[in-house]
Structures are given as C-alpha cells and as structure tokens.
C-alpha distance (Angstrom), angle and dihedral (degrees) to the residues before:
residue distance angle dihedral
H1 . . .
T2 3.75 . .
G3 3.65 147.5 .
T4 3.74 122.9 -119.2
A5 3.75 118.0 -58.1
R6 3.85 114.8 -140.6
R7 3.74 118.9 -142.3
A8 3.93 127.0 -167.4
R9 3.80 130.9 178.4
Y10 3.66 120.2 -161.5
R11 3.92 112.4 162.6
G12 3.69 95.7 62.3
T13 3.85 147.7 -14.4
L14 3.75 118.3 -109.6
A15 3.71 116.1 -114.7
N16 3.82 128.3 -166.8
G17 3.87 110.2 -48.6
E18 3.70 115.1 -120.9
T19 3.77 120.6 -143.4
S20 3.75 113.4 -132.0
L21 3.83 127.0 -149.7
N22 3.74 93.0 -93.2
G23 3.82 93.7 53.0
T24 3.79 97.2 -106.7
V25 3.75 120.5 129.2
R26 3.72 120.3 -116.1
L27 3.75 114.0 -154.2
C28 3.91 118.6 -147.5
L29 3.75 120.3 -149.4
M30 3.79 118.0 -152.0
P31 3.81 123.5 -159.5
V32 3.82 117.8 -91.5
D33 3.70 132.7 -152.3
P34 3.89 109.6 -82.3
E35 3.85 87.0 -142.9
T36 3.87 87.8 69.3
V37 3.85 100.8 40.2
P38 3.84 108.9 100.0
V39 3.83 119.1 -147.1
V40 3.74 136.2 175.0
V41 3.80 110.5 -121.4
G42 3.89 102.5 176.4
A43 3.72 140.1 9.2
G44 3.81 131.1 -169.5
R45 3.78 140.9 176.0
Y46 3.73 134.8 -175.4
T47 3.74 138.0 -167.8
Q48 3.74 120.5 -162.8
K49 3.76 114.6 -138.2
K50 3.83 110.6 -93.1
G51 3.77 111.9 -106.9
T52 3.83 94.4 19.7
P53 3.90 107.1 172.9
L54 3.79 109.3 -93.1
D55 3.88 93.3 -123.2
E56 3.86 87.0 57.9
A57 3.90 98.4 38.6
M58 3.89 111.5 120.7
S59 3.72 119.0 -117.8
P60 3.86 118.9 -125.1
V61 3.76 91.4 -94.6
E62 3.78 94.4 46.0
I63 3.77 93.3 50.6
M64 3.89 92.0 47.6
A65 3.80 91.3 47.0
T66 3.75 88.1 53.0
A67 3.71 90.0 55.7
A68 3.83 92.2 43.9
R69 3.82 89.5 54.4
I70 3.77 90.3 50.9
A71 3.83 87.7 51.3
E72 3.75 89.8 52.8
K73 3.88 91.4 51.1
D74 3.74 86.5 48.2
S75 3.80 89.8 58.6
E76 3.82 89.7 54.9
C77 3.92 88.1 -135.4
P78 3.69 110.8 113.2
G79 3.88 113.1 -150.4
L80 3.86 92.4 28.7
L81 3.71 94.1 126.7
S82 3.83 93.3 60.1
A83 3.87 88.8 63.7
I84 3.88 94.4 55.5
E85 3.89 112.9 129.6
S86 3.78 97.3 -174.7
V87 3.75 134.1 34.7
A88 3.73 118.3 -167.0
T89 3.93 128.5 179.8
V90 3.69 137.3 -174.2
E91 3.81 115.4 -122.6
S92 3.72 111.6 -99.7
A93 3.78 128.8 -137.1
T94 3.70 88.8 -146.7
R95 3.88 91.0 61.4
T96 3.80 89.4 46.2
R97 3.89 92.2 49.5
A98 3.83 90.8 44.6
R99 3.85 91.7 58.6
L100 3.91 92.4 60.9
A101 3.75 118.0 103.5
E102 3.81 116.7 -97.8
P103 2.96 129.8 -60.4
Q104 3.80 93.7 28.6
G105 3.87 91.0 43.5
L106 3.80 142.1 -1.9
G107 3.73 93.7 -91.7
V108 3.91 87.4 -126.7
D109 3.78 133.2 113.4
L110 3.80 96.9 -141.0
Y111 3.76 96.0 -158.7
R112 3.75 135.0 22.0
S113 3.82 86.8 -164.3
M114 3.72 113.5 12.3
P115 3.77 94.7 -172.4
R116 3.79 90.2 50.5
S117 3.76 90.8 52.3
L118 3.84 90.4 48.5
A119 3.80 89.6 49.6
N120 3.85 90.3 53.9
A121 3.81 90.6 50.2
C122 3.76 89.5 50.6
G123 3.75 97.7 47.3
C124 3.89 98.0 -116.1
S125 3.77 132.3 122.4
P126 3.78 114.1 -148.4
D127 3.84 119.1 173.7
D128 3.81 115.7 -98.7
S129 3.81 89.5 -107.7
N130 3.80 87.8 59.0
C131 3.85 94.9 55.1
L132 3.91 99.7 98.1
L133 3.75 131.0 -176.8
T134 3.84 126.1 -177.6
H135 3.66 130.1 -150.8
D136 3.65 118.8 -99.9
G137 3.81 120.2 -88.6
G138 3.78 139.9 111.4
N139 3.79 90.9 -100.9
S140 3.86 94.8 54.3
A141 3.78 98.7 89.5
Q142 3.94 94.1 53.0
W143 3.82 89.7 40.2
L144 3.78 89.0 55.1
V145 3.89 91.8 52.7
N146 3.78 88.8 51.0
H147 3.83 92.8 47.8
T148 3.80 92.5 48.3
A149 3.73 90.8 48.8
D150 3.87 90.1 52.5
R151 3.83 88.1 47.7
I152 3.71 94.2 54.2
A153 3.78 92.6 42.4
A154 3.75 88.9 54.2
G155 3.79 90.9 50.3
E156 3.86 93.7 -116.5
V157 3.84 92.3 127.2
K158 3.65 140.7 4.8
S159 3.76 103.5 -153.0
A160 3.76 138.3 20.1
L161 3.73 144.6 -177.2
L162 3.84 115.7 -145.5
S163 3.76 120.3 -169.6
G164 3.79 146.5 159.6
C165 3.79 140.5 171.8
E166 3.68 152.5 162.2
V167 3.80 126.7 -141.4
H168 3.76 89.9 173.7
S169 3.73 92.8 131.4
S170 3.78 94.6 61.4
L171 3.87 90.9 40.6
M172 3.86 93.0 53.5
R173 3.78 91.4 46.3
A174 3.84 89.8 53.6
L175 3.90 91.9 47.1
K176 3.87 90.4 50.5
T177 3.76 90.4 50.2
G178 3.76 87.6 46.6
G179 3.91 130.0 177.9
E180 3.83 119.4 54.7
S181 3.75 93.8 -4.3
A182 3.87 93.7 60.8
R183 3.80 91.5 42.6
A184 3.78 93.1 48.2
L185 3.83 87.3 53.7
G186 3.64 93.7 49.0
K187 3.85 93.8 49.3
R188 3.76 92.0 48.7
W189 3.77 95.5 46.9
A190 3.90 98.2 45.0
D191 3.76 121.3 96.6
D192 3.88 109.3 -140.2
M193 3.90 90.8 -156.6
Q194 3.65 119.1 117.6
P195 3.73 108.8 -154.7
P196 3.80 123.1 155.0
P197 3.77 111.3 -73.7
A198 3.78 116.5 -88.6
V199 3.81 118.7 -94.9
R200 3.83 108.5 -101.0
V201 3.81 114.7 -135.6
G202 3.69 139.3 174.5
P203 3.72 138.8 30.8
A204 3.89 123.0 -41.9
Y205 3.74 122.6 -159.0
I206 3.79 108.8 -132.6
E207 3.77 115.3 -161.7
T208 3.85 115.8 -131.4
D209 3.88 120.3 -124.0
L210 3.87 87.6 -116.6
E211 3.90 91.4 55.8
K212 3.81 91.0 48.3
K213 3.73 91.9 49.6
H214 3.72 91.0 54.9
G215 3.82 97.3 37.9
L216 3.73 93.2 -111.7
H217 3.78 94.3 130.7
V218 3.88 89.0 77.3
P219 3.89 111.2 87.2
I220 3.84 95.0 -147.1
R221 3.82 87.6 62.1
V222 3.81 96.7 42.3
Y223 3.77 103.9 46.0
P224 3.88 95.2 52.0
M225 3.77 88.3 52.0
I226 3.82 89.8 52.2
E227 3.86 90.1 46.0
N228 3.76 91.2 55.3
A229 3.90 90.3 48.0
L230 3.83 87.1 55.2
R231 3.79 91.6 47.1
N232 3.79 91.4 50.5
H233 3.89 91.7 47.4
L234 3.88 88.4 52.8
G235 3.77 92.0 49.7
R236 3.81 93.0 -123.1
D237 3.74 128.6 148.9
L238 3.90 112.3 -130.4
A239 3.88 94.0 -102.3
T240 3.82 94.5 52.3
H241 3.81 92.9 44.6
M242 3.71 96.9 48.8
A243 3.73 90.7 46.7
E244 3.81 88.2 62.1
V245 3.90 91.6 45.1
G246 3.75 87.6 49.4
K247 3.91 93.1 54.9
M248 3.89 90.1 51.1
F249 3.85 94.9 48.9
S250 3.84 93.9 42.4
G251 3.77 86.1 59.6
F252 3.86 91.9 52.2
S253 3.79 89.5 50.5
E254 3.67 91.1 53.8
V255 3.82 90.0 56.7
A256 3.77 89.3 51.0
A257 3.73 90.6 52.4
L258 3.70 92.7 54.9
Q259 3.92 90.4 57.4
P260 3.73 106.0 46.5
Q261 3.76 91.2 159.4
H262 3.76 90.7 64.6
S263 3.79 105.1 28.8
W264 3.77 123.8 88.9
F265 3.91 88.0 -156.1
P266 3.67 106.3 31.0
T267 3.76 96.6 177.4
A268 3.85 126.1 114.5
H269 3.94 115.6 -133.0
T270 3.65 129.9 -162.7
P271 3.85 117.7 -124.1
E272 3.78 89.1 -108.5
D273 3.77 92.9 53.2
M274 3.84 90.4 47.2
I275 3.77 92.9 63.8
D276 3.82 101.9 29.4
P277 3.82 109.6 102.0
T278 3.82 89.1 -166.9
S279 3.94 92.9 60.5
A280 3.88 113.5 104.9
G281 3.77 111.9 -75.5
N282 3.87 94.6 -2.3
R283 3.80 106.6 108.5
M284 3.78 121.7 166.5
V285 3.81 109.5 -95.1
S286 3.80 102.0 177.0
L287 3.76 125.0 -14.0
P288 3.10 118.9 -66.1
Y289 3.81 93.8 11.0
T290 3.75 124.6 88.2
K291 3.86 121.9 -165.2
Y292 3.79 91.5 -97.6
M293 3.92 91.0 61.3
C294 3.85 95.4 51.5
A295 3.81 128.7 86.0
V296 3.80 115.9 -114.6
M297 3.89 123.9 -143.4
D298 3.81 92.9 -170.3
V299 3.87 94.5 94.0
D300 3.67 136.0 113.1
Q301 3.78 103.0 -138.0
S302 3.83 139.9 129.1
A303 3.82 138.9 -175.7
A304 3.78 134.9 -169.7
V305 3.71 140.0 -177.4
I306 3.92 131.0 -168.4
M307 3.74 116.0 -144.1
M308 3.80 128.1 -169.8
S309 3.67 142.7 165.9
L310 3.74 111.9 -94.6
A311 3.82 92.0 -115.8
E312 3.93 90.1 48.8
A313 3.80 89.5 49.4
R314 3.75 91.9 51.8
R315 3.81 92.5 46.8
R316 3.74 90.1 52.4
G317 3.86 90.3 51.9
V318 3.83 99.0 -111.8
A319 3.78 107.7 163.1
E320 3.79 118.2 -116.0
E321 3.84 92.8 -121.0
K322 3.80 89.9 58.8
L323 3.83 94.6 57.0
V324 3.88 121.2 99.6
Y325 3.74 111.7 -162.0
L326 3.75 119.4 -146.6
H327 3.78 107.1 -134.6
G328 3.83 97.1 -175.0
C329 3.81 147.4 -31.1
A330 3.68 140.8 -157.1
E331 3.83 139.5 175.2
T332 3.71 137.7 -172.6
I333 3.78 140.0 -170.1
E334 3.80 117.3 -134.5
K335 3.75 122.5 -140.8
E336 3.79 119.6 -94.1
L337 3.91 109.1 -79.3
L338 3.80 97.0 -110.0
K339 3.78 92.3 49.2
R340 3.83 95.5 55.7
P341 3.80 110.4 108.7
E342 3.90 89.5 -150.6
L343 3.67 123.7 26.1
H344 3.71 96.0 -163.1
R345 3.77 93.2 61.4
S346 3.85 132.8 63.3
P347 3.69 110.3 -157.6
A348 3.76 87.9 179.0
M349 3.72 91.4 61.7
E350 3.71 92.2 46.8
E351 3.94 91.1 54.0
M352 3.72 89.7 45.4
G353 3.81 90.9 55.8
R354 3.85 89.1 50.6
A355 3.83 91.0 47.5
L356 3.82 93.1 48.3
T357 3.83 97.6 51.1
S358 3.82 88.1 42.6
S359 3.84 91.5 54.4
A360 3.81 91.1 50.2
N361 3.74 96.5 40.5
I362 3.89 91.0 -126.8
T363 3.78 139.1 107.3
L364 3.83 125.0 -116.5
D365 3.77 89.9 -110.8
Q366 3.78 91.2 62.5
I367 3.80 91.1 61.9
G368 3.85 109.9 91.8
Y369 3.75 100.1 -168.6
K370 3.78 127.2 34.9
D371 3.91 121.7 -172.2
I372 3.82 109.4 -162.3
Y373 3.72 116.8 -173.2
S374 3.75 131.0 -162.4
C375 3.87 138.3 142.2
F376 3.84 90.2 -128.1
P377 3.79 134.1 34.8
V378 3.81 99.5 -113.7
A379 3.79 96.2 70.9
V380 3.80 90.3 51.2
S381 3.72 90.2 53.4
V382 3.80 95.4 46.7
V383 3.76 92.5 49.7
A384 3.78 92.9 45.7
C-alpha cells in the first residue's frame, strides 16, 4: 500500500534493550555528539496587510526575508542569519504563475535561484550546493525540516535557514489590473542576478496520463471525491456527514479569528455557515465543499525557521530555553490515486504514524498537541 517510511532518531542512540522482571523491554539511551543533534533555534511568520498597494507589495524574497528576520529575533541572537550555511526554500505558486506569458502571468522568471536571492537578502553566503529548492506541494515544508535535520545529523551542515511564501494575492491583483501595473510589479520583483540554478530536492508528484485525461490532476476535483468515499464508508447521508465536517472547520475558523495578525481570513464561522453555500461569500466550489472549506493560494504570507546543530547553537550563544529538539521524523509517498484499493483510507499515513512514533520512542497518546495540515477537510479527517 505504501512507499517507504523514513525514520530518524536524534536525541540518543539505542543501546541493548534490557528485559525487566515483568517481561517488558527497557530501552537505554546513550549520549550523542551535539554536533549531530538538530534543533530549531528560531521561527517567524509574517502576513502582509490585505490590499497593500501594488507599488508597496513585497516580493516573494522580501516577504521571506521578513519572516527570516523575525525568526532571528525569536532566537534572541542578533546576527545569527549571517552565520547560515544552507538556505532552502519551498517552491512558490507565485513564482510558477509569474513565469506564464501575459496576460495569465508576468512572462518573467522572478528568480534563477530563489534560495540564493533569499540568502543575499539575509546577508549570508551559502555555497551553491547548499541553495536548495523543493518541488511544490503541501508536504514540502515539513519534508524540508526532516531533510535538514538529516543533513545536520549527518554532519553535512551546521546551520540552515528554511523558508516559504506566497504573495499570490498581490500577483493576482496586478494581473487583473493588467498592462503597465503588472509589468511594473514584475520588474520590481525580479532579481537580475544569474547564479547557478538552485539544487532541487524532495519528492515531486507526477500526474499520470490517465489522471489528466479524467481531470483528476486538479486537487479540487480529487479531494471531494475522496470525501464522498469516506462518507460512504461511514454510512452517512450527505447532510449528516457535512454537519460533522462543519463542526471541525468551524473550530479552525475560531482559531484563525483569535490571531488576526497572522490569519488571512480572521473570521469565526458557525458550523452551519461553514457548509451553507447560500451564506455570504461561501459559494459551492465542488460538491460537497463550499469555499470556506477550501485552501486559498491568494494570500501574502511567509514563514521561516532557523535550524542548527546543538553544538553550533551553543557556540552562537542561543539560550537553552530557546532550543526545540526534534525527537523524530517520518515521511511516506502514497500510491497514485487510481491505484489505491480504497479511497477513504491512507495506508501511507498509517505507516508514517508508526514510523514517527518508532523514531521518537513514544506512543501517539503521549503527544499532547497534533498539528494536522491539508488543503481540504477529508485528509484531516483520515489522519485524525
């Protein structure tokens, strides 16, 4: 059912197990080299004000650099960014759209190497081999954290900046305005540097010809189909099922409303509003999903984290209370959609959960907080 699940263990190396009197196995952890223990030392996020004038709108690199400086401030170590050895960015739909010919895009490739442009903006000088760029996809940000942790554990780098963004809202407003306004934005955003291209890393989902033939390479067509498969498996009628989904997403909207400085839509919605296509601004997008249930790329937001080896963090003077240890990680690749025997299940997610808890030597019920991401409700429900 699944691809391989990767396991990593960073806090300690397992020694021989010791069998206790009651027959259980006690695992002993031995110290590891702090040069190979990855830690997060700072995190930052930034949301540009909705409707910012186009001549003031930040470029993708500018908004990522803003998040990076917030992450540096979070570390409470001024100048930390200048020491970064590796810069890695998540591929941006904004950059992909900008490359399209006018009027669908700007007809401009904004960056030959987005991580190199970000490095320049942050005042660091990684080698070209340490300027990394993922493929697009909702899993890419977490994959990049896993990958960087592995690189630190292997002694390949001591410090890294990871970042991603979309400024798709500003881009789309410029494209709708068209003409000189769009061209001016492209000229202001584009980096004229010509460094070597970034090193591509990570998995890329390649749509099959059969999926393309039936329109199943478009997420807004695929996830509703999976949602209905889950509904059928649970034996629910549409109204009952969507009432449950509405409760879940209503809770998410309440969290967004509590953080207006970070939320693109900082409005709490009732469960009924969530699923009602006649409520204001909540048209039906693809049965059974209304607009409120669908991820939106038209945002101007960025995030960044700074990762280091434990030894490097200590050398740079990062306080112990600022360190976030990574106890384990895992990742899987699910089968192609039309090869899955059951659409309502994700054996890859199940295997990933087992691999994750195994890598960290814990059980799921020992984890107090779980952050589950997806562009659409069904994946959250399946994981939960």
